[in-house]
C-alpha positions in Angstrom: 161.2 -86.3 -27.8 161.4 -82.8 -26.8 163.7 -79.4 -28.3 163.7 -75.8 -28.1 162.6 -74.3 -31.2 164.9 -71.7 -32.7 164.5 -68.4 -33.2 163.4 -67.4 -36.9 166.7 -66.0 -37.4 168.8 -68.9 -36.2 167.8 -71.4 -38.5 166.3 -71.4 -42.5 162.8 -71.2 -44.0 160.4 -74.1 -44.1 160.6 -74.3 -48.0 164.8 -74.6 -47.5 164.4 -76.7 -44.5 162.0 -78.8 -46.6 164.2 -79.4 -50.1 167.5 -80.0 -47.8 165.4 -83.3 -46.3 164.1 -83.8 -49.4 167.9 -84.2 -50.8 168.8 -87.1 -48.0 169.1 -90.9 -49.3 166.9 -92.4 -47.2 163.5 -92.6 -48.7 160.1 -94.8 -49.4 157.8 -94.9 -51.9 154.1 -95.2 -51.3 152.1 -95.6 -54.6 148.3 -96.3 -54.6 147.3 -99.9 -54.7 150.6 -101.2 -53.4 152.7 -101.7 -50.2 155.1 -98.6 -49.3 158.7 -99.9 -50.7 162.2 -98.2 -51.2 162.9 -97.2 -54.6 166.4 -97.6 -56.6 167.2 -93.2 -56.0 165.4 -90.4 -55.9 166.2 -86.5 -56.8 164.8 -83.0 -56.6 166.9 -80.8 -59.2 167.9 -77.7 -59.5 164.7 -76.3 -61.3 162.4 -78.3 -58.2 161.7 -80.9 -60.1 161.4 -84.3 -58.2 162.5 -87.8 -59.9 163.0 -91.3 -58.7 164.1 -94.4 -60.0 162.3 -97.6 -59.9 163.3 -101.3 -61.5 161.7 -101.9 -64.9 158.9 -105.0 -64.6 158.6 -104.4 -60.5 155.6 -103.9 -58.8 155.4 -99.7 -59.3 156.3 -100.2 -63.1 154.3 -103.2 -63.7 151.0 -100.8 -61.5 151.9 -97.7 -64.2 151.0 -99.5 -67.0 148.5 -98.6 -68.9 147.6 -95.8 -66.8 149.4 -92.0 -67.7 149.9 -91.4 -64.0 149.3 -92.6 -60.4 149.0 -90.9 -57.2 151.7 -91.4 -54.7 153.4 -90.3 -51.7 157.4 -90.3 -51.7 158.8 -90.0 -47.5 162.4 -89.2 -47.7 163.5 -88.9 -43.5 166.7 -87.4 -42.4 169.0 -89.2 -40.0 171.6 -87.9 -37.8 175.1 -89.3 -39.0 175.8 -90.3 -35.7 174.9 -93.2 -33.3 172.6 -90.8 -31.6 169.9 -92.6 -28.9 167.1 -91.4 -31.9 168.5 -90.4 -35.1 165.6 -89.1 -36.7 166.0 -85.2 -37.6 163.1 -85.4 -39.8 161.0 -85.9 -42.7 159.5 -84.6 -46.2 156.3 -86.0 -47.5 155.9 -85.1 -51.3 152.7 -85.9 -52.8 151.4 -85.8 -56.1 150.9 -87.6 -59.3 153.7 -90.3 -60.2 154.3 -90.7 -64.4 156.9 -92.6 -66.2 159.3 -89.7 -67.9 158.3 -89.5 -72.0 161.4 -91.2 -74.1 162.0 -87.7 -75.6 162.6 -86.0 -73.0 164.3 -88.8 -71.0 168.1 -88.2 -71.8 167.5 -84.4 -70.1 166.0 -85.4 -67.1 168.4 -87.9 -66.1 170.9 -85.0 -66.4 169.3 -83.1 -64.3 168.8 -85.8 -62.2 172.1 -86.7 -61.7 173.5 -83.0 -61.2 171.7 -83.5 -58.5 172.7 -87.1 -57.1 175.1 -88.8 -59.6 174.2 -92.3 -58.5 175.1 -95.8 -60.5 171.3 -96.7 -61.5 171.4 -93.7 -64.2 173.3 -95.6 -66.1 170.9 -98.1 -66.8 167.9 -96.2 -67.3 166.0 -97.4 -70.5 167.6 -101.2 -70.1 166.6 -102.7 -66.5 165.7 -99.2 -64.5 162.9 -96.9 -65.2 162.8 -93.4 -64.6 159.4 -91.4 -63.2 158.6 -87.7 -62.6 156.5 -87.0 -59.7 154.2 -83.5 -60.1 153.9 -82.3 -56.4 150.9 -81.5 -55.5 151.5 -81.2 -51.7 154.4 -81.2 -49.1 154.6 -82.0 -45.9 157.5 -81.2 -42.9 157.6 -82.9 -39.9 160.5 -82.1 -37.3 160.3 -82.7 -33.8 156.4 -84.0 -33.9 155.4 -80.8 -35.7 154.4 -80.6 -38.8 154.3 -77.8 -41.3 152.5 -77.3 -44.8 154.8 -75.8 -47.6 153.5 -74.8 -51.3 154.8 -76.9 -53.7 156.0 -73.8 -55.9 157.9 -72.5 -52.5 159.2 -75.5 -52.5 160.4 -76.1 -55.6 161.9 -72.6 -55.6 163.8 -73.3 -52.4 167.9 -74.2 -52.5 168.9 -76.6 -49.9 171.1 -75.8 -47.4 174.5 -75.4 -49.3 176.3 -77.1 -46.3 174.4 -80.5 -46.4 176.9 -82.3 -48.3 179.6 -81.9 -46.5 177.0 -81.9 -43.3 177.8 -86.0 -42.5 181.8 -85.9 -43.3 182.1 -83.1 -41.0 180.1 -84.0 -37.7 181.9 -87.6 -37.9 185.0 -85.8 -37.8 184.7 -83.6 -35.1 182.9 -86.7 -33.0 185.9 -88.9 -33.2 189.2 -86.8 -33.5 188.2 -83.4 -32.0 186.8 -84.1 -28.6 188.4 -80.4 -27.2 186.2 -78.4 -30.1 183.0 -80.3 -29.2 184.0 -79.3 -25.3 184.3 -75.7 -26.2 180.7 -75.8 -27.9 179.4 -77.5 -25.3 180.4 -74.6 -23.1 178.2 -72.4 -25.6 175.7 -73.7 -24.0 173.6 -72.3 -20.7 175.1 -73.6 -17.1 171.3 -74.2 -16.4 170.5 -76.5 -19.5 173.0 -79.3 -18.6 172.4 -81.7 -15.7 175.1 -83.9 -13.9 174.2 -87.2 -15.8 173.1 -85.3 -18.9 176.0 -85.8 -22.4 176.1 -83.2 -25.6 176.5 -85.1 -28.8 177.1 -83.2 -32.1 173.1 -83.4 -34.0 173.6 -81.3 -37.3 175.7 -78.4 -38.9 174.0 -76.2 -41.7 174.4 -72.7 -42.4 172.8 -70.7 -39.7 175.3 -73.4 -37.0 175.8 -76.6 -35.3 172.7 -78.4 -33.4 173.9 -80.3 -30.2 171.9 -82.7 -29.3 171.7 -83.3 -25.0 171.2 -86.6 -24.2 169.5 -87.2 -21.0 168.6 -90.2 -18.6 165.5 -90.0 -19.8 164.7 -87.9 -22.8 166.5 -85.2 -24.9 167.4 -81.8 -26.0 168.1 -80.7 -28.8 169.4 -76.6 -29.4 171.7 -74.4 -31.8 175.5 -73.0 -31.4 174.8 -70.2 -34.1 177.8 -69.0 -36.2 177.9 -65.2 -36.2 176.5 -64.7 -39.7 175.0 -67.8 -41.8 177.4 -68.9 -44.5 177.3 -69.6 -48.0 179.4 -72.2 -48.8 181.1 -74.8 -47.4 184.7 -72.6 -47.8 184.0 -70.3 -45.2 183.0 -73.4 -42.3 186.6 -73.9 -41.1 186.6 -70.1 -40.1 182.8 -69.6 -38.5 183.8 -72.5 -36.4 187.4 -71.4 -35.8 185.3 -67.5 -34.5 183.2 -69.9 -32.1 185.8 -72.0 -30.6 187.6 -68.7 -30.0 184.6 -67.0 -28.1 184.1 -70.3 -26.3 187.9 -70.1 -25.1 187.6 -66.4 -24.3 184.3 -67.5 -22.2 186.1 -69.9 -20.0 189.0 -67.7 -19.5 187.5 -64.7 -18.1 185.3 -67.1 -15.9 188.3 -68.3 -14.7 
C-alpha cells in the first residue's frame, strides 16, 4: 500500500480523525483472558465517554462477574464504503478498563449512547444486553501503516467529522450515478500522477474535501481533492462540490 500524506491544512488533526474512526461500526473487543469477539454495538458519546454493548451471560459479561473492571481494547475499523482492492482506511485502538455501568446511571448512559448511535440492542439493556463503560487510558490511530498516539483527553474533547454520517451515501451515489463528476474530480489530479492503466475511484469524504484512490496494476496511491475551505455541516456539501466541478471544467476549457 502506498499513499501521499496530505498537508496539515488539508485534513483534520489526529484527535478528530481518531474520533471519526471510533464512530465507525466494525469493531472487535479484546478482554483479558478471552479471544477477541465482536460486541453488539459500541459508541463514543458527545462528552467523549465510550460504551460497549454485550450479551448478558456471554463470555465478556461472565468474565466481568466478580471484578470491578478488566483491562480491554476496543479496536474499530474504518472501511471505504465502495468495493476497492483494499478497503481498510484506518483503525483506532481504545485501551483501558472495562466495567458494567451502575444501575443508577444506566438510563442516562443508554440515552447518551442512543444520541451517538441509536441501535436496537439498547432497547434490551437490562434484559439480555449488558451496558459496559470503557474508561480509556490510551488511544492509537493507525492510518496507512503509520501509528499515531492520541491523548485520551484530546480524543474525548474532539468532535468527529461533520460529514461522517453522510459519507457512505454520497460516495456510493457519486460512484453509481455521476461518473461525469468523478471524471472532473479526476482531472484535478496532476497528469504525472496517473498512468495509462490506473483507475481512479472515490475513497473518502470529509469536511476538507474528497479522497481519491488511484488503483494501479501493482499497489495504489491515495490523494485529496480539497474544498476551497473546510465545511462545517453536510448542508454545505452540494455548493462545495459544485465549486470543485466548475473549477475542473474551467481548467479543462483552458487546456482545450
